[in-house]
Structure formats: C-alpha cells, structure tokens
N, C-alpha and C positions, 0 to 999 in steps of 0.2 A: 281539333285545334284550328284547322284551316277553314272550316265551315262556320266558325263562330260569327264571323262578320255578317253572314247571311241571316243568322238568327237575330243579330243585333237590330237589323232593320225592322223585322217583324215584331220583336219584343217592344221596341220603341213605339211602334204604331199601336200595338194592343194595350200597353200599360202606361204609355206616356213617360217612361223613365228617361232621364237624360243620358247622354253619352258618357258623362263622367261616372254616373251610377253603374251603368252597364260595364264600363271598363273596370270599375272597382272590383266586380266579381271576378273577372279574369285575373286581375292583379293580385287579389287576396289569395287566390288559389295558387298562384306562383310562389307567394310568400309561404304558404302552407307547405308546398313541395320542397322549398328551400330549407325550411326548418326541419322537415322530416329527413332531409338528405343524409346527414351523418348516421342516424339510426338505420335508415334503409341500407346504406352502404355497408354498415357493420353486419346487418342481418344477412345480406347476400354473401358477403365474404365468409360468414360463419356457417350458414345453413344451405347455401346454394340458391340459385335463382328460381328454381321451378316452383317452390312453395310460395315465394313472394309474388311471382307472376300470377299464380292461380288466384290468390287472395285479391290482388289488384284487378284482375280481369272481372271477377264477380262484382267488386265494388264499382268498377267503371260502368258495367251494364246496368246494375241496379240504380246508379245515379242518374242515368239517362231516363229510366222509367219514372223515377220520382220527379225529375225535371219536367216531364210531359204533363204532370198534374198540378203544377204550381199555380197559385192564385195571388201570392203576396211577394213582396221584395225579399222578405226573410226566407221564404221557401225557395226562391230563386238562388239566393246566396248559399243556403245549406245544401241544396241538391248539386249545385255547381261545385261546391267544396268536395263533395263525395266523388263527383266525376273526376276532378283534378287529382284527388288522392289515389283513385283507382288507376288513372292513366299514368301516374308517376310510378306506383308500385308495379303495375302490369306492363310498363312500356320501356322507353328509351334507357333510363339509368340502369335498370336491372339487366336488360339485354346486353348492354355494352360491357358490363362486368364479365359476363360469360364469353363474349366475343374476343376481347383482348387476350384472354387466356389461351385461345386456340391459335392465334396468329402472331407472328413477329415480323418476318421479312416482308410479308404482304399485308401488314396490318391495315394500312390506309385503304387498300383495295377492298379488303373484307368489310371494313366499316362502311365505306361508301356504297357497296352493293347492298348491305343490310338496310341502309337509310333510304334506298329506293322505295321501301314500303311507305315511308312518310310522304314521299312525293306522290305515290299512287293515291294517297288520301287527298292530296290537293287536286289531282286530276278528277277525283270523284265529286268535287264541289258542285259542278253543273248538275250532276245527278241528284245531289241533295237539294239544290234549288228547284229542280223539277218536282221532287217529292214534296217540298214545302208548298209549292203552288198547287199540286194536285190533292194533297191530303192534309195540309196544314202542319204547323210546326209541332203540335202536340203528338199527333200520330207518327210523324217522322221521327221524333225523338224516342218514342216508345219502341218503335220498330228497330231503331239503331241500337238500343239497349239489348234487345233480344238477339240481334245479329252479332253484337260484340261477344256475347257469351257462347252462342252456338259455334262461332268460328274460332274464337280466341282460346277457349279451354282445351280443345283437342290439340291446337298448335303448341300450346305451352308445354305439353308432355314431350315434345321433341327436343327441348332445350337441355343442354348438358353444361355443367359448370366448368370442370377442368379436364384436359385430355388425359392426365395421368390416372384419373379415376376410372377410365375406360380402356386402359391398355394402349393409349395413344400418346403421342408427344406433340409439342408445338410444331406447327407448319406441316404436320402429317408425315414426318419422318418415322422410320422404324426405331424402336428403343435403343439399339446399339449405336445409332447415329447421334444421340443426344449431345455428345461432346462437340459436335460441329455446328451447333446452333449459333446464330449470328452474334455479333459483338454486343448488341443491345441487351440480349438476354443474359450475357455473361456479367454485366454490371450488377452489383448488389441492389436489391430492391429497397426502396425507401419505406419506412413506416409512415403512417399519417402524420405523426408528430415531427418526424424529420423533414417530410415534404413541406409542412407549413412553416418551417424555419428558413426556407429558401426564398429568395426574391422571385424565382421563376413561378412558384406556386401562386403568388399574389398577382403577378403581372398577367399570367395566363387567365386566371380567374377574372381579373378586371377587364381584360380584353374580351373575354367571353361575355361578360355582363353587358359591355357596351355594344357588342354584336347583337345580343338579344334585345337590347333597348330599341334598335331599329326594326328587327324582325317581328317582335311582338306587337309593335304599333301598327305594322302592316297587316298582320294576321287579324287584328281586331277591327281596324279602321279603314282598310283599303276599300272594301265593298261599300260602306257608307260614304266614303269620300267620292268614289266613282259615281254612285247612284244619286246622292243628294247634292254633292258639290259640283260635279262635272256633267250631270244630266244623263248618265247611262242607265239603261234598264238593269234590273236585277240580274237578268239572264246574261246581258252583255258584260256586266261586272264579273259574274262567275266565269265567263269565258276568259277574261283577263287573268283571273286567278289560275285557271287551267293552263294558259299560255306560260305564265310565270313558273308554274310547277313543272311544265314540260322542260323548260330550260334549267330548272333546278335539278331534274333527273340527269340531264346531259352534263351539268356541272359536277354532279356527284361522281359520275364515271371519270371525268377529267381529273377531279380531285384525287380519286383513288390511284390513278396512274401516276400523276405528278407527285403526290404526297410521299410515295416510296422512292422518289428520285431527287426531289428538290427540297431544300430546307423548308420545313413547314412554317417556320416563323415568317418567311418572306411571302409565302402563299397567303397566309392569314392577313398580313398587313395589306397586300394588294386588294384582297377581297373587301376589307373594311373601307378602303377608299372607294371601291365600286359601290358599296352599300350607300355611302354618303352621296355620291353623284346620282344614284338612282332615286333617292328620296327628294333631291332638289328637282329632278325632272318631273316626278309625279306631283309634287307640291305646286309647281308652276305650269302644269300641263295645259297648253292651249290648243292641242290637236291630238288626234288619235296616235299619230306617229310618236309623240313624246310619251304617251302612256305605254305604247308597245315597247319603246326603248327602255323605259323603266322596268317593265316585266322581264325583258331579256337580261338586262344588267343585274337586277336584283336577284333573279332566279339563278343565274350563273354564279354570282358571288355567294349566295346562300348554299348552293349545292357543292361548290368547290371547297368552301371554308368548313362546312359542317363536319366532315370526317376528320379534319385536322385537329379539331378541338379535343376529340377523344384520343386519337393516335399520339398527339404531342404529349399529353399527360402520361400515357403508358410508356412512351419512349424515354421520358425524363425520370419517371419515378418507379417504373416496373409494374408488375401485375399482382404481387402478393397482397397488397393492401389497396388495390386500385379502387374498389367500391367505396371504402371509407374515405379515401382521398377525394374522389369525385363527390362524395356526400358533403364533406366540409367545404369543398369548392362551391357547391350549390348554394351555400349560405351567402356567398358574394354574388353569384350569378343571378339569384332571385331578385336583386334590386333592379337589374336591367330588365328582366322579364316582366316584372310587375310595374316598374316605373314608366316604361314606354307607353303602354296603353292609357294609363291614367293621365300622363302629361298631354298626350295627343288629344284625348277626349276633352280634357279641361280647356285646352286652347281652342278647340272647335266650339265648345259651348260659349266661351267668352267672345271670340272673334267671328263666330259664324262660319268658319271654314278651317281647313287643315293646313293652309299654306305656311303660316309662321311656325306652327308646331312641328311640321315635318322638316322645315328648313333648319330649325334649332337641333333637332335630332340628328340631322345629317352631319352637323359639326362634331357630334360625339363620335361619329364613325372615324374621323381623322384622329381623334385622341386614341381610339382603340387600335388603330394601325401602329401608333407609337408604342403602345404596351407590348404588342407582339414582337416588334423589332428588337426591343431591349431584353426580351425574355430568353436569356442564354441558358444552355444546359447546366444544371446544378452539379456541383461536386458532392459526392456521397461523403458523409462524415467519417465513415470507416476507412476512407482512402487517405486521410491526412495522417 
C-alpha cells in the first residue's frame, strides 16, 4: 500500500496513463474490499482467521506476479484487483478479528503493537525504490509476490482465533479468574444487526471513512506530489515517506498507551484535526521544513488514531460478532478509501498540481473530528 506511489511514477512514465486512471485502480480495489467486507467478516467469525489468511496470502502473492507481466490498462486493473482482494483477506481485517478476542484491558496496546508491521512496510519504501531503480518495476513486483508467499504462509499458521479454543482466557488469565474480567467484557455483545441500529456504528464508520479519505490520498499521491510538484527526487520522496512512517510507528506506541487510559473518541478527534493541518502544510509547502512538519504531524496522527478505530468498535459492540460488524462498517469506510485518491488525482490532472485537492481534503478532516466527538457508547437493547 505504501509503495504504490513509487509505482505510480513509473507506470505513468511507461504507459502514459493519467493520475486519475492510476488512482482509479487503487480506488476500485478499495470498493472491492468494502463490498467483500460483510462476507469476509462472517467467514472469519464462522471458520476462524487461519484459512481466510492462507487464501488471501496466496492471492496477494499471485496478484503481484501477474502485475509484473501487464501490458494493458485492463491487465493492470485486473491484477491490482487480485492484489487488493488478497491483501484484504490476508491482512488487516482478518487479523484484527483474532486480536480483539485475545485482549480486553490492554486492547489498544495490543492493536497498536500489531500495526507496527504496517509501519515497517512504510519504512521499507526506500528499499522498494532502490529495487525499482536497480531491477525495474516488473522484476521488483514479481520478487515481491514470491516474498509475500514465502514469508506470509508460515506466519499465518501462528494465528489463533479465540483463547477459549486453546485453554486460555482473555488477557492471559487462568480459567478460574474469568469472573474478574474487566467491565467491558461483562457488557452483552451486540449482534451485527443490533450494532447497525445504533448511531455510534454510523458515526464511527463515517469518521473512519473521512480519516481514510486523507490517508489514502497521501498513500497514492504523496510521492508524485513531492517528485513532480515540488521537484524532489524519487529517492528523496521515498525518504519523506520513511520519515512519516517512523513517526507513525512512534504514534502507534503512544496510541496504545493512551488508548487504554483516555477516551478514544477524543484521541480520534484530535488526530483528525492533525491530519487536516498536515495536508494544508504539504499542499502549500514552500520549503523542506514544511514537508518535514507534514511528515511528522501526519505520521503521528495516523499512528495514534489507527489502533483506536479497531479498539473503539470492540469496546462498544463486543467481540462475538466483531468480524461481521467490521465487515459492514467497511461498506461505509470504502467510500473514503476509494474517494480520496480519485479526487486528488482528478484535481491534479485538471489544475496541474495537488494544492487545491489536498486543501479540500483537509477540510473533511475537521468533519471527521466531529463524527468521533458525538459517537457516544451505545446502550445494549437487552438492558432496556
């Protein structure tokens, strides 16, 4: 996900495709993942994460191999759709279902530590750029597909669904201590239908969508903006991505610590404001210091906010139907994930730069802050 911007520069050069067309592939795959979400969530809740992760990892790797051989726009879209489908089944949504079942009191910490893997992917972008320069995008993509399967499939076998299936309990307590689990676990879990009848479900989903509106536009267009709009080399642009990711990792650790102590709604709202300010900075960057300030602010906001998205839903709705609830939420979230890159790319094609597009997207960050602030904990129907 984080190296896509580097590929965009080379694909645009080799095939002459516009930024809108290239963004469209990323956006359509997010729509695909969103539509798949409810089914994926149900499959994980029903059959466990390991089989879903295995299938997704193979699709992810094969998709990269097919991508390395494309010659047409249709081939690009089809191979990228397979990559996206594989990364969804074999990645974040499936893993989070497993994780929230194992932690309660330290849920935000556990999620934040797990998401360091995503940040490590961002730190590896400079390595991807070196590979792109040394071997070209085709060989780099093919090697990536091989690496995904060689490393991913053995790791998948370590994943466990629920602690009770293995003689364990939530938070690692011994079975006779299960009555002392924290108050959140004592609240009856929501079904997916019950969750979707609460304002909190729609407000959290909308806030998450607006967050990804900004994040996805940065993932796709930051490198082109820095290299084409601001005159940085591809290597220097990759360095900015790595700097941003380094602060994202630091933010994830902070988010894990504060997320278990401070109301997650307020944390999310503050981070959304920070996302908006960061986009304004990079859109109007007239110096390296402004670009660095963007990288620091956006990275911290992304890292701190990310774990709260998952933990907040688990806190509000429980874990029994968490995968299905996340899946239906993805139908809303996908509009942000897909809309951000298309909008930014279209504005860049029309106006010749990203300034106006990024500034408009920054305004949506403020709206997202409001969504989180009013997303109060829901009352369970059975308590009335």
